[in-house]
N, C-alpha and C positions, 0 to 999 in steps of 0.2 A: 574641347572642341565635340558640340554633340554627331553618337556618330547615329546612323539608321539601325534597325534593327534588325538590315541587310549583313549590317557587319560581322554578324555571328549565329548566320547562317549559312557552317562550311562542308557540312557532316556530309554531304554529296559527293565530296572527292573523294577520286580513289587512286589508289596511286598503283601505276601504268609500271610494268616489269625490270624496267633499265632505272626502274628509279630504287630497284632494293639496297640495302644498303652490305659493303660486301668489302667489308675492310683492309681484310690481307690481301687482294686483286689493286685497290686500292693504296695502301702506303708502298705498296711495288712502284705502281703506278707514277706516281708524287712525288721518287727520289728517283725516278728516271733525269736525264737532263738533256736535253738538246745537241745529235752532238753536228748540229751546222752550224754553230754559232763559234767566232772563231773568238783569240784572243781577243781581237779585235775592241769585239763588242762588248764583250766580257770587261773589259775594264774600264769599260766609261760608265758611270754608276748612272744610274734609274734620274736621281735627283742629279747628278748633274746636265744630261741629258736634255731633261724634262725643263730646263726655264732657259738653256743658254740655247738659243733657235740656230738653224744649222741656218750659217751664215752665206751671203746673195749679195750678187752690189747692189752697189746704191741704186741705181739708178732702175733697177727691179720692184726696188723697194719702192720707190716713189708710185709706183705704178698700178694701181687697182687693179685687182685678180680679173674683178668685173671687165676692162678692158681687154684682159687680154686675150686670146685666144690657143687655148694649149688642150695637145690630145696628148696618151696616156701609150704606148705601144701597143695596144690594140686598136689604137684609131678613134678610142672614144672623148669625145668633149664634152661629153654626158656630167661636168663637178663644175665649180665654181673651188678655187683653191687657192696660196702665194702663191707657189712653186711647183709642179708635176716633177720638177729634176732630185728633188728634198726627196722621193722616194724611195731610198734603196738605203738612207739614211733613217728614217719612218718604221721601215721592216727590224730595224737592230734594234732600234725600242721596244717596237708588239713582239720582236723574240726574245727582248729582257721581260718586261712586264708578263710571258706565259709562264714563267717561270716560278711568278708569283702567285698566280691565278687557279690553283690548281684543282678547283671543286669548278670549277665554271670549262678547261680542258677533261676533268674528264667530263660532264657532261657533254660534250662537245662529243666523247670519245663511246660512250656507252647508249644516247640518242640518235647521231647520226644516223644508222642503218636504219631504222623505223620513219627519221623524216617528220619529227609531230609536227613543224612548220610547213610543210609541204602545203603548198598554194597561199600561203601571208603574206603579203606585202604592205611590209613593217613601214610607218614612215615616224624614225624616231627626231629626235630636240632634244639635249644632253650632250656635258659637258665634251667638246672632245679630245680623245686624252689616248696614250696608248693604253689602258684599264680599259678604253669605251672601244680600241677597236676589236678590244681581242672577244669585248662580249658581238659587236656591229659580224665580225667571220665566226660564231659561236652561231649565231641566229642565222646566217647563211649556209653556216657545214647541218646545217637542223633541217634547211630547205628555204627561209624566205628571203625573199626580194626585200631590200632593204634601200633606202633615201635619207638624210642625214643630214642635220644641220646646227648648226651650235647653237646651246639654249646663253651661253654668255657671249661678249663679245672680247674677251680677254682670256679666256681659258682655252682657246683651240692651239694645237701645240701642233702648227704650219708644215713640218714634215710627218707627221702620225693621219693629217689631213690629205697630205702631199699619197702616203701607201696606201691609204682605203682608196682613191681613185682609182693609182695605180694599178688595185686588186681587180676591178671591176665595179667597185660600188658610189650609187653619187653622191657624190659630197658637198655641202653649198657652202663654207665655213672657211675664214682664219682669223686668224690673235690678230686683235686692234680695229675690229668691223667698227660704223660707226651703226648710228640707230639705224637710218635708211637701209645700210646693209643687212644689219639685223631681218629685217622681216624679210627686205628680198631673196637672203636664202632661202628664208622659211618657204616664202612665197616658191620660189623652182621645186623645192622639196614636194610642194603636192601639189602644184598647179603643171600638169606634164601632161603630152598627151599619149592617147592608148594602156594610161595606168592611173591605176584609183588603190587608196590605201583602205586594206581592210581590218588594220591594225595601228594604233598610236602606241607608242611610248615616247612622254614627254617627262620633263623635269622644269617644271617653274607653271606651267600649264602655259602655256604661251603659243607653243602650236594647237594643242586641242581649241585658245580663243581664235585663235583665227579660222580655223577649220569653218567655227561657228558662223565666223566675221564673214567669209568671204567665201565658203562654199559650203551649208551647210546643208545640199542634200546629197553629200559624200559620207554623214550620217549613213543613210541609206546604207550602205554597206558594208560601215565599220561595224566587226563584232565584238570592239570593247576597246578600252584608252587604261595603261598601266601609267602609275604620275607616283613619284617618288622622292619629291620634296612638299615642306608644311603648307606650301607656299600655291602650291600649284593642287593635292589633295583639297587645302581652304574655299579654296575654287571650284571644284568638283560636288560639295558639300552644299556651294550656297548653293546651284544649278539645280541639284537632285530636292535639294528645299525648296525651289521654285515649280518644278516640278518639270525644268528645262533641260534636262537630263535622262538624252535621249537613249546610250546605248550603256550598256555596265563597267565599270570601272573599277580600278583595283587597286586601290590605298597602300601599297607601296611602305610609303613612308611612316606608318605605324605598324610596318610588322616587328616581332620583335629584332629578327638581322638588320634590318637599318638602324633601328631607334639603340639600337645600345651597343653595335661595330660601329656601324658607319659614322651617326650620331656623333656619339661618345666617344670610343675609342679611336678614331681618323683625329674626331678634331684637337682630342688631347696632350695628340704630336702635334698634326700641324699648323698648331699657332704659332705653337715657336717656332716653325720654322717662316712660316711668315713674317712674321714681327721681326725674326735676326736675318733674314737674306736682306730684308728695305729696308731699316735703319743700322741695321750691326749692331743695335743693345744692350746692354745688361739688365735683366732684369732682377736680381738682388736688390731689392731695397724699393722697386719702383714703384708706386702705387697704382692700381689699377680698377677702373669701374667694372665688370663687367655685368649687361644690361640681358636680362633675361636666366630665368636657370633649370632651362629645361635640358637635352639628353648634349644639346649643343655646348650650351650654357658650364654644365656641369666640367663636360673636359674641360675644356677651353681653364675652365678655373683650376682645375687640379693641377691642370700641367703649370700654371704661374705660381699658384701653392709653394708645388713644390720645388719654382728656381728662386724663394726666397723675394714673392711679388707680397704685397700689399696688397689684399684685392676685397674690395665692398662686390656688393650683390644690387639689383634694385628685378623688381619681381613681380606682379599683378597679382596671381597664381596664391594663395593663403597655404595650400601645402609644397609647392615649392618652393614656394620662400621658406619656410618652418626646414626645409632638408637645409636651404642657402644655411637658416642658423645652426642644425646641431651640424653640419660642416664644417662650421667654424669660421664661416663667413660674415662679414656685418653687413643686416640689409637695410638699405638705405633706397630715399627718393633722387635721382639723378641730380636735382636742385643742390642736396647737398653737399654736394659733392665734389661739384663740376672743377671747379677752380682752381683745386691740390693737388685734380687726381695725373699722373702722368701718359697715363692712354686710356683711352674709351674704344670700351666693345663690344659693339650688336649682334644680338644670337636673338632672338624673338621673330621673325617672320612680319611682325609690322610694319610701320610706316610711322614717319615725322618720332622717330622713339627720340633720336640727337636732330633740335631745332636752334635753329639761326642767334634767337636767342640761348642755346646752351653754347654753342662755338664762338657766340661774342664773348662769352665768358668763361674760358677755356685759358691757363695758362700760358703763356710764350713756349714753346714749344710741345706742345700733349700729343699727340699722335690719338689718328681718329682715323676708324677699320670697323668691317662687317666683317660678319663669319655668317651671318645666315643668306637663304639665298638671293634674298631678293635685293633690288638696289634701293628701296625706298623706305632705310630704316636713316639712314642721315640725309640731313637736309640740304644734299648737295647745289639744286637750283637755287637756294639762298645765296650761296658764294658766288656764282658768277655776275655778280655787280661791277660799277662799276670802278667803286673808292678800293677794292680788295682787288689785288696783284695776283697771279697764278705764276709763281714756277716752277719748273719741270727739272726738279730734282735727277732722278733716273729713270727706269723704264717701273710705270705702277706709283710712281711717287712723286708726286704735288705738292712745294710748299705755299698756303695760301697765305698772304701775307696783311694785315690789316694796317693804316697809313699811320699809325702811330710806333708802326714798328713792328708788331708782335705776329704771331705766325705761326699758324697752325701746323700737323706733320701729317695730312690725307692720304693713305691708301690705296689704290686702284680705281678713283672714284668715287668712293663707298662700296664697287662690288666685292662679292666675296671673294673673301683677301687669301685662302689656301690654294684656292684653284687659281687667284689670276700671277700668286705674286710668288709661289712655290707650288709643290707639291703634295700626293697625301700617299698615306700607308696603300702600296699597289693590295698589297693581304688583305686590306677591312673591300677595297671596292671587289675585288670577288668575291667577298661575299654581298654584294650589293647586288654583282653584277649578273651571280647564280637566280636573287630572289626573284630579279626584275626577269631573266630569262624565264625564269617554271613560270612568274606570272603570266607572259605573253604565249604560253602555252598549252595555257590551263583552262585560260577564258578564251582561245583562239580555239580548241580541242573542245570544250565543254557543251553537248548537247541543247539543245534547245529548250529556255523554259528553267535551266539553272542557275541560270544569272539575271535577274531581271533589269529595266532598271535604274539601276542602286549601285552606290559606292560601296565595294564589298572590303572587308582585311583577307591579308594571305587565306589561306589553309592553317591550320597550325599544323598538321601536317608535315606540310611545304619548309615550314619554318627548322621541323627538328632536320628534314631530309637537309639544309642545308648547313646547317653549322654540321651535323653525323659527317658531311664531305672534307670540312675544311681539322677534324680532327685528327686525320693518320697526319699533319703534316707538323703535328705533336709530339707523335709515339702516343698520344696516346688511347686506352681503353675504358672506354662506356662499360659502369655494373650491367650483371641484366637481372631482370626480376625472375623472382620461382614463381614456377605454375601459383602458389599457394600467396607470394603477394602480392600478384596481377590482382589474383580474386580478392584479395583481404584490400586493396585499392579501389578495387571497383576497375582498373582498369585494360586496353589490351597488351602483352606483352612487349609490342612493335608500337605502342603509342598512337592517339598523343598523349603527352604523358600530362600535360596541364588543361587545363580549361580554357575557355579564349578568357572570361575575363582576371587568368592571373596576370598580376604584375610584376615583372621578372626586376 
C-alpha cells in the first residue's frame, strides 16, 4: 500500500513523564492479582465464557433490543444491549481480561492522574468483547467520554455490552444484529443531542464512512481518527489521495505492534480455535488453501502446517509469494486446487476472492471461512438463490446445499471467523488496545500543526513503549547500550532503535 510522505514524519513526538519505562515497578504491578475476584469467576475460562452466552429466557431472545425499554441501576437508558441483567456476568469477564492486559492496566494507573484525555469525546466502532471493555474503561479513567458501537454483527459479547452499559458507557450493540441494526447502532452513537465527538476510534472504516456520509459538519470539531484494520486504512488512504480527508488519521494497522502481534501471533492461535469449535474437525492431512500471505495469512499457515495440514497459498504480491515459497508452502492459483481442498480461508482484505464459480466447483463438505476484517472476500450474496438450500447446523455454521446434494460448510456467513465463532488471546489484544490508546492520546494532545490532514504511522517510540510494557510479564530483561555503543550506532540510548523504514 502506498503511503503518504507524512507517514515518516514522527520526529516531533515527545514522551511524557508517565511513559518513562520503569521495569522494576512494572513487574511488581503485573504480578498483582485482584483480590476482589472470587473463585467462581476465576474458575470459568475466558474461552468458555466468551462463547457461551449468558442464558436468558426464550421470550427475551425473540424481542429486538431496539424494542425494549431498559435502564441501568443509575436510571440511564442511553444504551441498547441485549439484556442489561447480564451486567454482573459481563463484569466478571472484564475482570478476568484485565489480568491478561498488563500494559493497558499499567497505562491506566500511570496516566489517570494527569487525565491526558480530559475533554475528549470518543466515538468508537470496534468489536465489543471483554478486552475492548478494558480499553473503553481505560479511556474513561484517562478522562474521556465514550460512546460505542460494534464493527461486526456477530462478535459482540452481550454480557460485556451489558456490563459497560451498567457502568454508564452508552453502548449500542448486541450479537446477531441485522444490517439495519448495525447502521442504526452507529447512528445512535453519533447522532445524540448535546454531545458531539472530537475523536474517532474505528475498526473497518464504517463509522468514519457514516459520519462522512450523514454528518460531514462534525469533522469541524474532530481532532483525529485512529483506525486499526487494513480495510479501514485502505479507505483512509483513498480519501487522502482524493484530497477528501479533512482530519489527521493514525494508521494503527501498520504499526509494528499491531502487524507483528495482533495480525500474526493472534491469528496463528485463533484460526485453529475458530475452526475446531465450529466444525470439530481434525487438521492432520487436510488440504487447505489460504488466500493471502500477509501477516494474517502467515499466522494461519504456520498454525495449520504445525497441525499436519497440507497448505497451499494464493498471493498477488511477488514478495509475499516468495516468502510463502521459502516457508515451504506451494504457491498456486485458487482455480488450480479448488476441487481438491478441504478448507478455504481468505485473508486478503479484498473483495470477491472466492466467487460463485469457485463455490460451485468445491467438493462436498468443503469448509469456507474468512479471517480478514471485511465480509466482502467470499461472495456470500451469490449463494442466496432459489436453487440452493441453507441449513443452519449450529450457531455461525451453515450448510449450503446444491441441487445434486453437494454441500459446503460456511462459517459466520463469511465474516471474521475468530471473533465471530471463538475468541482471541487476551494478551495479544492488550498490545493492540494499548497502541490504540496511545494513538488517541497523541492525536488528541498534539499541538496544532504537528499533524496535517493526512494518514500517519504511529511514532516508532510509541511502538517500542508498547512492547516494553509487556516484557515484564515474561520476566524479560533488555540489554542496555553503553554510551560508546550508542555513539557508534548513532542512536539515543533510550530509543528509538530502528528507523521508520526498518522491516521487523
